[in-house]
C-alpha positions in Angstrom: 16.2 -5.7 11.2 19.3 -5.9 10.1 20.1 -9.0 10.9 17.5 -10.8 8.9 19.2 -8.9 6.5 23.2 -9.7 6.6 22.0 -14.0 7.1 19.8 -13.5 3.3 23.5 -12.2 2.1 24.8 -14.7 3.7 22.8 -17.1 2.2 23.0 -15.5 -0.9 26.8 -15.5 -1.2 26.9 -19.4 0.0 25.1 -20.2 -2.5 26.8 -18.2 -5.5 30.5 -19.6 -4.0 29.0 -23.1 -3.8 27.6 -22.3 -8.0 31.0 -21.5 -9.1 33.1 -24.5 -7.0 30.0 -26.4 -8.5 30.7 -25.0 -12.8 34.4 -25.4 -11.6 34.4 -29.7 -10.8 31.8 -30.4 -13.8 35.0 -28.5 -16.3 37.4 -29.9 -14.1 35.3 -33.5 -14.8 34.4 -33.0 -18.5 37.9 -32.8 -19.1 38.8 -35.4 -17.3 36.1 -37.4 -19.1 37.3 -36.5 -22.6 41.5 -37.6 -22.3 41.7 -41.6 -23.2 42.3 -43.4 -19.7 45.6 -44.1 -19.4 47.3 -47.6 -21.2 44.7 -45.8 -24.0 46.9 -43.7 -24.4 50.3 -45.8 -24.3 49.0 -48.6 -27.3 48.5 -45.3 -29.5 50.6 -45.5 -31.8 53.4 -42.9 -31.6 52.5 -41.8 -28.4 56.3 -42.9 -27.5 57.7 -39.6 -28.6 
């Protein structure tokens, strides 16, 4: 019985860790997608400061 509880707790913990990792990855990708690409930044006026 104890083994089953341990497996269930580990499964829940694994899910929580995976969700945190996916949320972080999503946030990073959103930040990256909102930035202009490198060539676009270089071609903007005033970006040479």
